[in-house]
Backbone as numpy.savetxt, mean C-alpha at the origin, in Angstrom:
# Nx Ny Nz CAx CAy CAz Cx Cy Cz
-7.35 2.98 10.34 -8.24 4.18 10.33 -7.38 5.48 10.35
-6.40 5.47 11.19 -5.45 6.61 11.02 -4.60 6.63 9.89
-4.32 5.70 9.26 -3.45 5.75 7.83 -4.33 6.32 7.03
-5.74 5.90 6.80 -6.63 6.68 5.90 -6.70 8.28 6.18
-6.78 8.62 7.42 -6.79 9.75 7.64 -5.55 10.69 7.49
-4.36 10.32 7.55 -3.30 10.82 7.46 -3.02 11.10 6.05
-3.28 9.97 5.12 -3.13 9.72 3.67 -3.86 11.09 3.07
-5.34 10.98 3.68 -6.06 12.02 2.87 -5.70 13.56 3.36
-5.00 13.73 4.78 -4.46 15.10 5.03 -3.31 15.42 4.21
-2.40 14.27 3.82 -1.47 14.73 3.02 -1.64 15.01 1.72
-2.58 14.28 1.27 -3.04 14.50 -0.28 -3.70 16.04 -0.60
-4.32 16.25 0.43 -4.87 17.63 0.38 -3.95 18.74 0.81
-2.91 18.49 1.76 -1.95 19.60 1.80 -1.02 19.75 0.62
-0.41 18.75 0.06 0.47 18.88 -0.92 -0.14 18.36 -2.25
-1.49 18.39 -2.39 -2.16 18.34 -3.71 -1.98 16.89 -4.47
-3.04 16.99 -5.29 -3.20 15.50 -6.04 -2.02 15.32 -6.92
-2.39 13.93 -7.65 -1.46 13.67 -8.64 -2.30 13.17 -9.87
-1.87 13.07 -10.95 -2.52 12.33 -11.91 -2.74 10.66 -11.89
-1.86 10.47 -10.97 -2.25 8.85 -10.69 -2.81 8.70 -9.35
-3.15 9.66 -8.80 -4.05 9.61 -7.39 -3.49 8.60 -6.53
-2.31 9.20 -5.84 -1.43 8.25 -4.99 -2.65 7.91 -3.71
-3.51 8.73 -3.08 -4.12 8.32 -2.08 -5.64 7.60 -2.65
-5.59 7.09 -3.81 -6.83 6.46 -4.15 -6.81 5.03 -3.83
-5.86 4.25 -3.57 -6.13 2.58 -3.62 -5.95 2.26 -2.38
-7.10 2.99 -1.51 -6.90 2.51 -0.01 -7.74 1.46 0.48
-8.82 0.94 -0.36 -9.57 -0.08 -0.26 -8.70 -1.41 -0.42
-8.07 -1.45 -1.50 -7.28 -2.87 -1.57 -6.15 -2.67 -0.35
-5.38 -1.78 -0.28 -4.55 -1.63 1.09 -5.07 -2.19 2.50
-6.37 -1.61 2.56 -7.03 -2.34 3.79 -7.27 -3.58 3.73
-7.57 -4.24 2.87 -7.68 -5.44 2.75 -6.43 -6.16 2.95
-5.14 -5.70 2.36 -3.86 -6.49 2.18 -3.42 -6.24 3.96
-3.61 -4.79 4.60 -3.15 -4.87 5.74 -3.78 -5.60 6.54
-4.80 -6.04 6.52 -5.92 -6.62 7.42 -5.37 -8.12 7.18
-5.02 -8.47 5.96 -4.48 -9.89 5.98 -3.02 -10.06 6.66
-2.21 -9.01 6.52 -0.86 -9.13 7.24 -0.98 -9.03 8.85
-2.07 -8.42 9.10 -2.29 -8.56 10.61 -2.85 -9.63 11.27
-3.88 -10.23 10.50 -4.37 -11.42 10.89 -3.25 -12.63 10.92
-2.34 -12.61 9.93 -1.41 -13.77 9.70 -0.20 -13.31 10.76
0.23 -12.39 11.15 1.05 -12.28 12.15 0.69 -12.37 13.64
-0.68 -12.15 13.65 -1.39 -12.39 15.03 -1.54 -13.84 15.19
-1.67 -14.51 14.22 -2.12 -15.89 14.53 -0.85 -16.62 14.67
0.26 -16.10 14.11 1.49 -16.72 14.30 2.09 -16.57 15.83
1.80 -15.34 16.57 2.27 -14.92 17.97 1.42 -13.82 18.09
0.38 -14.34 19.07 -0.63 -13.22 19.54 0.17 -12.18 20.43
1.01 -12.27 21.21 1.64 -11.33 21.67 2.49 -10.29 21.26
3.39 -10.69 20.18 4.18 -9.75 19.19 3.80 -9.72 17.91
2.69 -10.53 17.60 2.22 -10.07 16.31 1.96 -8.71 15.57
1.14 -8.13 16.51 0.89 -6.58 16.29 2.00 -5.84 15.81
3.05 -6.05 16.58 4.29 -5.10 16.52 5.19 -5.88 15.15
4.86 -7.13 15.00 5.62 -7.70 13.53 4.70 -7.13 12.48
3.31 -6.96 12.60 2.59 -6.40 11.41 2.92 -5.03 11.30
2.95 -4.20 12.40 3.48 -2.68 12.08 4.62 -2.56 11.55
5.62 -3.37 11.68 6.79 -3.17 11.36 7.00 -3.84 9.80
6.15 -4.73 9.27 5.94 -5.24 7.90 5.34 -3.91 7.25
4.17 -3.40 7.74 3.77 -2.25 6.98 4.81 -0.98 7.19
5.51 -0.70 8.12 6.37 0.26 7.96 7.63 0.12 6.91
7.87 -1.41 6.78 8.81 -1.26 5.90 8.43 -1.24 4.31
6.98 -1.70 4.27 6.32 -1.50 3.00 6.50 0.10 2.37
6.34 0.89 3.61 6.43 2.60 3.24 7.95 2.80 3.16
8.65 2.18 3.54 10.15 2.54 3.61 10.54 2.26 2.03
10.14 0.93 1.50 10.37 0.89 0.25 9.99 1.74 -0.67
8.51 2.07 -0.51 8.06 3.11 -1.48 8.95 4.47 -1.38
9.15 4.89 -0.34 10.10 5.99 -0.27 11.44 5.81 -0.99
11.86 4.71 -0.94 13.31 4.41 -1.55 12.92 4.33 -2.84
11.83 3.66 -3.22 11.62 3.72 -4.74 11.42 5.09 -5.50
10.75 6.01 -4.74 10.74 7.31 -5.25 11.99 8.14 -5.10
12.99 7.94 -4.09 14.11 8.42 -3.99 15.11 8.22 -5.37
15.19 6.68 -5.79 15.60 6.10 -6.98 15.03 6.46 -8.14
13.93 7.16 -8.16 13.14 7.47 -9.52 12.89 6.32 -10.15
12.30 5.23 -9.32 11.99 3.96 -9.92 10.76 4.02 -10.73
9.73 5.04 -10.40 8.57 5.03 -10.84 8.57 5.22 -12.32
9.54 5.80 -13.06 9.75 6.38 -14.27 9.49 4.73 -15.19
9.67 3.55 -14.54 9.53 2.15 -15.26 8.21 1.75 -15.23
7.11 2.09 -14.59 5.85 1.82 -14.58 5.38 2.00 -15.93
6.09 2.95 -16.62 5.40 3.00 -18.34 5.52 1.74 -18.85
6.49 0.99 -18.49 7.06 -0.49 -18.97 5.77 -1.42 -18.37
4.82 -1.16 -17.92 3.86 -2.34 -17.25 2.79 -1.88 -18.25
1.86 -2.93 -18.64 0.68 -2.58 -19.39 -0.34 -1.93 -18.41
-1.23 -1.21 -18.95 -2.24 -0.45 -18.31 -3.34 -1.50 -17.64
-3.84 -2.62 -18.22 -4.57 -3.41 -17.52 -4.09 -3.82 -16.41
-2.94 -4.28 -16.45 -2.17 -4.83 -14.97 -2.11 -3.59 -14.01
-1.87 -2.67 -14.15 -1.95 -1.58 -13.36 -3.49 -1.29 -12.84
-4.27 -1.20 -13.76 -5.73 -0.89 -13.60 -6.46 -2.18 -12.45
-5.98 -3.38 -12.79 -6.39 -4.59 -12.22 -5.99 -4.46 -10.73
-4.52 -3.92 -10.59 -4.00 -3.84 -9.16 -4.72 -2.71 -8.18
-5.24 -1.65 -9.06 -5.83 -0.62 -8.20 -7.08 -0.92 -7.66
-7.85 -1.88 -8.49 -9.10 -2.28 -7.92 -9.22 -3.00 -6.93
-10.39 -2.89 -6.08 -10.36 -3.71 -4.82 -10.46 -5.18 -5.03
-11.19 -5.70 -6.03 -11.29 -7.11 -6.39 -10.37 -7.72 -6.49
-9.20 -7.12 -7.39 -7.95 -7.54 -7.86 -7.01 -7.47 -6.82
-6.84 -6.70 -6.06 -5.98 -6.29 -4.74 -5.35 -7.71 -4.28
-6.08 -8.76 -4.15 -5.39 -9.90 -3.60 -4.51 -10.65 -4.68
-5.05 -10.84 -6.06 -4.26 -11.26 -6.84 -2.79 -10.74 -7.31
-2.84 -9.53 -7.07 -1.51 -8.62 -7.20 -0.29 -9.21 -6.48
-0.84 -9.70 -5.32 0.20 -10.15 -4.26 0.60 -11.47 -4.31
-0.16 -12.35 -5.13 0.48 -13.52 -5.22 1.07 -13.89 -6.23
């Protein structure tokens, strides 16, 4: 919940982009719920901390990808693949 609030706040402060970076929150909610339930099922005591670490590492990778300007290579990926990953129904299939 807090993540969606902060993403909306940052998108409002820094402006939108043509690719709508703050748009795919629906699929990310499903992915984060899967990560959380997986790690809590493995270890109920430290599972939430491990899930938090995984989510933060994902954010760190996104920042590193932007620092190294790896987003320019997204033009090499077909549009139907990108569109499918951004829809909530195909969010699971992009991870497998």
